[in-house]
C-alpha positions in Angstrom: -7.2 114.7 69.1 -8.6 112.3 70.9 -11.8 112.7 72.9 -12.7 110.5 76.3 -15.8 108.4 75.1 -18.1 106.7 78.1 -19.1 103.4 78.2 -22.3 102.3 76.7 -25.2 103.9 78.9 -26.5 100.2 79.8 -23.0 99.8 81.4 -23.2 102.8 83.3 -26.1 102.5 85.1 -25.1 98.8 85.8 -22.4 99.9 87.8 -24.5 102.6 89.6 -27.5 100.3 90.8 -24.6 97.9 92.0 -23.1 100.7 93.6 -26.0 102.2 95.6 -27.2 98.7 96.4 -24.1 97.9 98.5 -24.9 100.9 100.5 -28.1 100.3 101.1 -27.4 96.5 102.3 -24.7 98.2 104.9 -27.4 100.9 105.4 -30.1 97.8 106.4 -27.3 95.9 108.4 -26.9 98.9 110.5 -30.3 99.6 111.3 -30.9 95.6 112.2 -27.6 95.9 114.8 -29.3 98.5 116.3 -32.5 97.3 116.9 -31.3 94.0 118.1 -29.5 95.8 120.8 -32.3 97.8 121.2 -34.8 95.0 121.7 -32.7 93.2 123.9 -32.0 96.1 126.5 -36.1 96.5 126.2 -36.6 93.1 126.9 -34.3 93.2 129.9 -36.2 96.1 131.4 -39.8 94.6 131.0 -37.9 90.9 132.6 -36.9 92.6 135.6 -38.0 96.0 136.7 -36.0 98.0 139.0 -32.5 97.2 137.8 -29.9 99.1 135.6 -29.4 97.0 132.3 -25.8 98.5 132.0 -23.4 96.3 131.3 -20.9 98.3 133.7 -22.7 98.7 136.5 -25.5 95.8 136.6 -26.1 92.1 136.6 -26.6 90.2 133.5 -29.8 88.8 133.8 -31.3 85.9 132.0 -34.3 86.4 130.4 -37.2 84.2 131.5 -37.9 83.3 127.7 -34.5 81.5 127.4 -33.2 78.8 128.6 -30.7 78.7 131.2 -27.1 76.3 131.9 -27.3 74.3 135.0 -24.1 76.3 136.1 -23.5 80.1 136.0 -26.1 81.2 137.6 -27.2 82.0 141.3 -30.9 82.7 142.2 -32.3 85.9 143.1 -35.6 86.9 145.0 -36.7 90.2 145.8 -39.2 92.0 148.0 -40.2 95.4 147.6 -41.6 98.2 150.0 -41.4 96.5 153.3 -39.6 98.9 155.0 -36.7 96.3 156.4 -34.3 98.4 158.2 -32.6 95.6 159.8 -32.9 91.4 160.0 -35.2 91.5 162.7 -37.7 92.9 160.8 -37.2 91.2 156.9 -37.1 88.0 159.5 -40.7 88.8 160.7 -42.3 89.6 157.7 -44.3 86.9 156.6 -43.5 86.6 152.9 -39.8 86.0 153.9 -38.8 84.0 152.6 -40.9 81.9 150.3 -42.6 84.3 148.8 -40.9 87.0 146.6 -42.3 89.5 144.4 -39.4 89.1 141.8 -37.6 86.0 141.1 -34.8 85.8 138.6 -31.2 84.1 137.8 -27.9 86.0 137.7 -24.5 85.2 136.9 -22.4 87.7 138.7 -22.5 88.6 142.2 -23.0 92.3 141.6 -26.7 93.6 141.7 -27.3 97.2 140.9 -30.4 99.0 141.7 -31.8 101.2 139.0 -31.2 105.0 139.5 -34.6 105.5 138.4 -36.2 104.2 141.2 -37.6 106.6 143.9 -35.1 106.3 146.6 -37.9 106.0 149.7 -39.0 102.4 148.2 -36.9 99.6 150.0 -35.7 96.1 148.5 -34.6 93.2 150.3 -32.7 90.7 148.3 -32.3 87.1 148.9 -29.5 85.5 146.9 -28.7 81.6 147.3 -27.2 78.7 144.7 -24.2 76.8 145.1 -20.8 77.5 144.7 -17.6 75.1 144.0 -14.3 76.1 144.3 -11.4 75.1 142.2 -8.9 75.4 144.7 -8.4 74.2 148.4 -7.6 76.8 150.8 -8.8 79.8 153.1 -11.2 81.7 151.4 -12.5 85.3 152.7 -16.0 87.3 151.6 -16.5 91.1 151.2 -19.8 92.6 150.2 -20.1 96.3 149.6 -23.3 99.0 150.2 -26.5 96.9 151.5 -26.4 95.8 154.8 -26.0 91.8 154.3 -25.1 88.6 155.6 -23.5 85.6 154.1 -24.1 81.8 155.0 -22.3 78.9 153.7 -22.5 75.2 154.1 -21.5 72.1 152.3 -24.5 71.0 150.2 -25.4 68.1 151.9 -24.7 68.9 155.6 -28.0 71.3 156.6 -27.0 71.3 160.5 -23.6 72.8 160.3 -24.1 75.9 158.2 -22.2 78.9 158.7 -22.1 83.2 159.0 -19.4 84.1 157.6 -20.6 87.8 157.2 -22.2 89.9 159.0 -22.7 93.5 158.6 -24.6 94.5 161.9 -21.8 93.3 163.8 -19.4 95.9 161.8 -18.9 99.4 163.1 -20.7 102.2 161.1 -17.1 103.0 159.6 -16.4 99.3 158.5 -20.0 98.5 157.1 -19.8 99.5 153.8 -16.7 97.5 153.0 -16.8 95.1 155.7 -14.3 91.7 155.3 -15.6 88.5 156.6 -13.2 86.0 158.5 -11.2 83.0 156.6 -12.8 79.7 156.2 -11.0 76.6 154.7 -13.0 75.6 151.3 -12.4 71.6 149.5 -11.9 72.1 145.7 -14.5 71.0 143.6 -17.0 70.6 146.9 -20.2 72.0 146.3 -21.5 74.5 149.0 -24.8 76.2 149.6 -24.4 80.2 149.5 -26.8 82.4 150.5 -26.9 86.3 150.7 -29.4 88.1 152.5 -30.2 91.8 152.3 -31.8 94.7 153.0 -31.4 97.6 150.8 -33.4 100.8 152.9 -33.3 103.5 151.0 -30.5 103.5 148.8 -29.5 103.4 145.3 -26.4 101.4 145.8 -24.6 98.4 144.3 -24.9 95.0 146.2 -21.4 93.6 145.5 -20.4 90.0 146.8 -16.9 89.8 146.3 -13.9 87.2 147.3 -10.6 86.5 147.7 -9.7 83.0 146.6 -6.1 80.5 147.6 -4.8 82.1 144.2 -5.5 85.5 144.6 -3.9 88.5 146.1 -7.3 90.9 146.0 -11.2 90.3 146.2 -13.1 89.9 142.8 -16.1 88.7 142.1 -17.1 85.3 142.1 -16.1 83.3 139.0 -20.0 82.7 137.4 -18.5 79.1 135.9 -18.3 78.0 139.7 -21.8 79.0 140.6 -24.6 77.3 140.0 -28.7 77.7 140.9 -30.5 76.5 143.4 -33.5 75.8 140.8 -34.6 77.1 137.7 -37.5 79.4 138.8 -36.6 81.8 135.8 -40.3 81.0 133.9 -41.3 82.5 137.3 -40.3 86.1 137.1 -43.2 87.9 138.0 -45.6 85.0 139.3 -45.7 85.6 143.4 -46.2 82.6 144.4 -45.6 80.8 148.0 -42.7 78.2 147.3 -43.2 75.7 150.6 -39.9 74.2 149.0 -38.0 76.8 149.3 -35.0 76.5 151.8 -35.6 78.5 155.1 -33.1 80.8 155.4 -30.4 80.5 158.3 -30.6 84.1 159.0 -34.0 83.8 160.4 -33.7 81.0 162.4 -32.8 82.5 165.2 -35.1 85.3 164.8 -38.7 83.9 164.7 -39.7 82.7 168.3 -40.0 86.5 169.8 -42.6 87.0 171.9 -45.9 88.6 170.5 -47.7 92.1 171.8 -50.8 89.4 172.4 -50.1 87.8 175.8 -52.5 84.4 175.3 -53.2 82.7 178.6 -53.2 79.3 177.0 -56.2 77.1 175.9 -58.6 77.2 178.7 -61.4 75.3 179.4 -64.8 77.3 180.1 -67.4 76.0 182.6 -70.1 76.2 181.2 -73.2 78.1 181.8 -75.1 75.1 183.3 -72.8 74.7 185.7 -72.7 78.1 187.6 -76.6 79.0 186.8 -77.8 79.0 190.1 -74.8 81.4 191.3 -77.0 84.7 190.5 -80.9 85.2 189.8 -81.7 86.4 186.3 -82.7 89.7 185.2 -84.8 90.5 181.9 -82.5 93.2 180.2 -82.9 95.4 176.9 -80.7 98.3 176.6 -82.1 100.9 175.7 -79.3 102.0 173.2 -80.6 100.1 170.5 -83.2 100.2 167.9 -85.8 98.9 166.0 -86.2 100.5 162.5 -83.7 101.5 159.8 -81.1 104.2 160.3 -79.6 106.8 158.2 -76.6 106.3 156.3 -73.7 105.4 158.6 -75.5 106.9 161.2 -74.6 103.7 163.7 -71.2 104.3 163.6 -71.4 108.0 164.0 -73.9 108.5 166.5 -74.8 104.9 168.1 -71.3 104.0 169.1 -71.8 103.0 173.3 -68.5 102.4 174.3 -67.0 99.5 176.7 -64.1 100.5 179.2 -62.0 97.6 179.7 -59.2 96.1 182.3 -56.4 95.7 181.7 -56.2 98.1 179.1 -54.8 97.3 175.9 -52.2 99.8 174.9 -48.9 100.5 174.3 -46.7 103.5 173.7 -46.0 102.8 169.8 -49.4 102.4 169.0 -51.5 105.7 168.1 -55.3 106.0 168.7 -56.6 107.9 165.6 -59.1 109.5 167.8 -57.8 109.4 171.0 -60.4 107.5 172.6 -59.0 106.2 175.6 -61.4 104.2 177.6 -59.9 102.1 180.5 -61.8 100.4 183.1 -59.8 101.1 186.3 -58.2 99.0 188.1 -60.7 99.3 191.3 -63.7 99.2 189.9 -62.6 96.3 188.0 -61.7 94.4 191.3 -64.7 95.7 193.3 -66.9 93.7 190.7 -65.3 90.9 190.4 -65.1 91.0 194.4 -68.8 91.1 194.6 -68.9 88.2 192.5 -66.8 86.0 193.9 -68.7 86.4 197.5 -71.8 85.1 195.2 -69.4 82.2 194.0 -68.8 81.4 197.9 -72.0 81.6 199.3 -73.7 79.1 196.2 -70.8 76.3 195.6 -68.5 76.9 199.2 -65.3 75.7 199.2 -65.7 74.9 195.4 -63.8 77.3 193.9 -61.2 79.6 194.1 -59.9 82.9 192.5 -56.9 82.3 190.7 -56.2 85.3 187.9 -58.6 87.9 186.9 -58.1 88.0 182.9 -60.5 90.2 181.8 -63.1 92.7 182.7 -65.5 94.9 180.7 -68.1 97.5 181.4 -70.9 98.7 179.5 -73.0 101.5 180.7 -76.5 102.2 179.5 -77.2 105.7 180.8 -81.5 104.5 181.7 -80.8 101.1 183.3 -77.8 100.6 184.8 -74.0 98.5 183.9 -73.5 95.3 182.2 -70.2 93.8 182.9 -68.0 90.8 181.5 -66.2 88.7 183.9 -63.5 86.6 182.3 -61.9 85.0 185.6 -59.4 82.3 185.7 -60.1 79.6 189.0 -59.4 76.8 190.1 -61.6 73.8 191.1 -60.9 72.5 194.3 -62.4 69.3 194.2 -59.9 68.6 191.1 -57.2 70.8 191.1 -58.1 71.9 188.0 -57.8 75.6 186.7 -61.2 76.4 184.7 -62.7 79.5 183.4 -65.3 81.7 184.4 -66.4 84.0 181.7 -69.9 85.0 182.3 -72.2 88.5 181.4 -73.5 90.3 184.6 -76.0 93.3 185.2 -76.0 95.6 187.3 -79.0 97.3 188.1 -79.1 101.2 188.6 -82.0 100.9 191.4 -80.1 97.7 193.0 -76.8 96.5 194.3 -77.3 92.8 193.2 -76.3 91.2 190.4 -77.6 89.3 187.8 -77.2 87.3 184.6 -78.7 88.8 181.6 -81.8 86.8 180.7 -80.3 85.4 176.6 -77.2 86.7 177.2 -74.9 84.0 177.7 -72.5 83.1 174.8 -72.1 79.6 173.1 -68.4 78.4 174.4 -68.9 75.5 171.5 -70.8 77.6 168.7 -69.4 76.5 164.9 -67.0 80.0 164.5 -66.8 80.3 160.5 -63.7 82.5 158.9 -64.2 84.2 155.9 -62.2 85.6 153.4 -62.2 86.5 149.2 -59.3 87.2 146.8 -58.0 87.4 143.8 -54.7 87.1 142.5 -53.2 87.3 146.3 -52.1 83.9 146.7 -49.1 84.7 148.9 -51.0 86.1 151.6 -53.9 83.4 151.5 -50.8 81.0 151.9 -49.9 82.8 154.7 -54.0 83.0 155.9 -53.5 79.2 155.5 -50.2 78.8 158.0 -52.1 81.4 160.5 -55.3 79.1 160.8 -53.1 75.6 160.5 -51.1 77.2 163.9 -54.3 78.2 165.5 -55.8 74.7 165.3 -52.6 72.9 166.3 -52.7 75.4 169.8 -56.5 74.6 170.1 -57.5 71.4 168.7 -60.9 73.4 168.4 -63.2 71.2 165.9 -65.5 73.4 165.4 -63.6 76.1 163.7 -64.7 76.5 159.5 -63.0 78.6 157.0 -64.8 79.5 153.9 -62.4 80.8 150.9 -63.6 83.0 147.6 -61.3 83.1 145.0 -61.4 84.9 142.1 -59.7 82.2 140.0 -56.3 83.4 141.2 -53.6 82.3 139.0 -50.4 82.7 141.8 -51.7 80.1 143.8 -52.8 76.2 143.1 -55.6 76.8 145.6 -56.8 73.1 145.6 -53.4 71.8 146.3 -52.3 73.7 148.8 -55.4 73.1 150.8 -54.9 69.4 150.6 -51.7 69.5 151.8 -52.4 72.0 154.7 -53.6 70.4 157.8 -57.3 72.1 157.4 -60.1 69.9 157.4 -63.7 72.4 157.6 -63.1 74.4 154.7 -65.4 74.9 151.5 -64.3 76.6 148.1 -66.1 79.0 145.6 -64.6 80.4 142.9 -65.9 83.1 140.8 -64.9 84.4 137.3 -64.8 88.5 136.5 -64.1 91.8 138.2 -63.5 90.9 141.9 -66.3 92.8 144.1 -66.1 92.6 147.8 -69.8 92.9 148.6 -70.2 90.0 146.2 -67.5 87.6 146.9 -68.6 87.9 150.8 -72.2 87.6 150.2 -72.0 84.6 147.9 -69.3 83.2 149.8 -71.6 83.6 153.4 -73.9 81.8 151.6 -72.1 78.6 152.0 -73.0 78.7 155.6 -76.3 76.9 156.6 -76.7 76.7 159.9 -78.0 79.8 161.3 -76.2 79.1 164.6 -73.6 79.8 163.3 -71.2 82.2 163.8 -69.9 83.9 160.9 -66.0 86.1 161.0 -65.3 88.0 157.8 -61.3 88.8 157.6 -58.6 90.7 155.8 -55.5 88.5 154.4 -53.0 90.8 155.5 -53.4 89.7 158.7 -51.0 88.4 162.1 -53.8 86.7 164.2 -53.5 85.5 167.8 -55.6 81.6 168.5 -57.6 83.6 171.2 -59.2 85.7 168.9 -61.9 82.9 168.3 -62.8 82.6 171.5 -63.1 86.7 171.7 -65.3 86.2 168.6 -67.8 83.5 170.4 -67.7 86.2 173.8 -68.9 88.8 172.3 -71.2 87.4 169.7 -74.7 86.9 171.5 -77.9 85.6 168.4 -80.6 88.1 167.9 -78.8 90.8 170.4 -75.0 91.5 169.6 -72.4 91.7 166.9 -68.5 92.3 167.3 -66.3 94.7 165.4 -63.2 94.7 166.8 -60.5 97.6 166.9 -57.5 96.1 165.3 -53.9 97.0 165.2 -52.3 98.5 161.9 -49.0 98.2 161.7 -46.6 100.9 160.1 -44.3 99.8 157.1 -41.9 97.6 158.6 -43.7 96.6 161.9 -44.8 93.0 163.3 -46.1 91.8 165.9 -43.3 91.0 167.9 -41.9 95.1 167.0 -45.0 96.9 167.5 -45.4 100.4 165.4 -48.9 101.6 164.5 -51.8 102.4 165.6 -55.5 101.2 166.3 -57.5 101.3 163.6 -60.6 102.8 164.9 -62.2 103.9 161.9 -62.0 101.0 160.5 -64.8 98.1 159.9 -63.8 95.4 157.9 -63.4 92.6 160.7 -67.0 92.3 161.5 -68.5 88.9 163.3 -72.2 87.6 164.2 -74.5 84.7 164.0 -75.6 83.6 160.0 -79.1 84.4 161.5 -78.4 88.2 161.9 -76.5 88.4 158.9 -79.5 86.8 157.4 -81.9 89.5 158.9 -80.0 92.3 157.7 -79.1 91.6 154.1 -75.7 90.8 154.2 -73.8 93.5 151.8 -75.3 96.0 150.1 -75.3 95.0 146.2 -72.2 96.8 144.7 -70.2 95.0 141.7 -66.7 95.8 141.8 -66.6 99.4 143.4 -66.3 99.2 147.4 -65.6 101.8 149.7 -68.2 102.4 153.1 -70.0 98.6 152.3 -68.4 97.6 156.0 -70.4 100.8 157.8 -73.6 100.3 156.2 -73.7 96.8 157.1 -73.6 97.9 161.2 -76.3 100.0 159.7 -78.4 97.0 158.7 -77.1 95.1 161.6 -78.3 97.9 164.3 -81.4 98.8 162.6 -82.3 94.8 163.8 -81.8 95.6 167.1 -78.3 94.3 167.2 -76.1 96.5 169.5 -72.7 96.1 168.5 -69.7 95.6 170.6 -66.2 97.9 169.5 -63.0 97.3 171.6 -59.9 97.2 171.3 -58.2 93.7 170.3 -54.8 92.5 170.7 -55.4 89.3 168.8 -55.1 90.7 165.2 -52.5 92.7 163.6 -53.5 94.6 160.1 -49.6 94.2 157.8 -48.9 97.3 156.2 -48.7 96.3 152.2 -48.4 97.8 148.9 -51.5 98.2 147.1 -49.9 98.0 143.3 -51.4 95.7 141.2 -54.5 94.3 143.6 -57.5 92.8 142.6 
């Protein structure tokens, strides 16, 4: 019998080691492949939050860390949480179209919103770049899901922009799958294309299709004929304002809406010396002021003396937090105006005529009398020119005589310093600077100054932006570390050396009308009064041309006073990074120094709704 003989021991184990090694190598390769795809998915999610990364339904996004080709991509810019229900809202938002939240490159005309995102959030998209058709002929575009517009123009012809699709002009039934009219395009000619979309409370995909002369049906645009406007893939999460970006044609006809604030234009005011002999003077100190320290928040909660105003600023879409309504009746307002005009005619017969009553304010001292502020438009008959009369007048209870209150005249040319502070709010700083440029262009005010305290913001080159602006009277203070509202304002205001200057503390998320500057001057009297207006707080999606919101009764963040009064009160309390209540404490400190404060509605300031994610 022959028995099977096993190979020598060493040969047997060598074969086994080889088999085990091969198996382990194969397993390792599988692990590496799995890790590679897993890492790619994570990188895509990190690079482009809020968008799906599944290849079946999402845009293939070029990661910020990779180099991108000149062709095959379009620019995609995204704005979050601005509640743009329509294009009117979107175009009125100050950060559109040049300051997006996210900027990426895409190589498809299909954008899918991540289904994990809360449907209550809103996003607005701007997709733009160039396309170069392969064939000449007639093309059609189709957009599905989000409300959208598509604009097209030849690369070098900025004046011949054409709207080829607008979901607003379609019926509700067709809006989710609308087709444009046909348009002639030339082969190998470069066209600028822009898609503006408002995806409000929807998870649906934004899809842009076209039908070419060679196709019988609609399909996604071939990436090979696409090219981006510029490569901003390295700026994915940088929330900056880019002036070099082209304006959106979707907004060109929507930017000149009338604001709620109806300005009276730049007014030349009569100096007090010209009208000082019209009324006698009366030494007047209100009974409601104190010269001692008050308990915390007592000035705001116990010592507000309201001012009644004609005409009264109100709007059906603006709510009042406490239903405080203090209009001055027309009869009462016109009565005091008529009495003053009679005195004016007596003192300067035939020189002035009343053209218009711009504003009348009345503040009553229950012990002493009524103080009025008259803002009138007069005609100077000697030169046939309109001028402004804007003065405080006092009527004691015991007399029917009108007086000028002694030492209660506002300085028409007082220097005004607008003070803002920020950390990584570059887009809103840019908006503030542009707002101030517009005010200076309108008023030409040489006594308007700006102080900016910046905590080394990385999202704006502040020096460059200021140098390229038309602002000249500005100062910049740079700080490091954690943002502190109180410390930043205290340090910024210390740069103002003239005690006879007015300082006005501002927020950044504002639209400001030019008439605010004189409004601040009118209601700041050195050693006597400071100003903290009730401003308009806009709802999400609202803007100054389309109001919705409330009067911010409890907000004292905007406040103006003479620098000498700020110094006497000691400025803000010495908080560090914490905040809350410091505005009320500042009012306490100023009130305790014998100053009264003017608290009334203003139509000159609009506070935009904004997310607080990532602030400071």
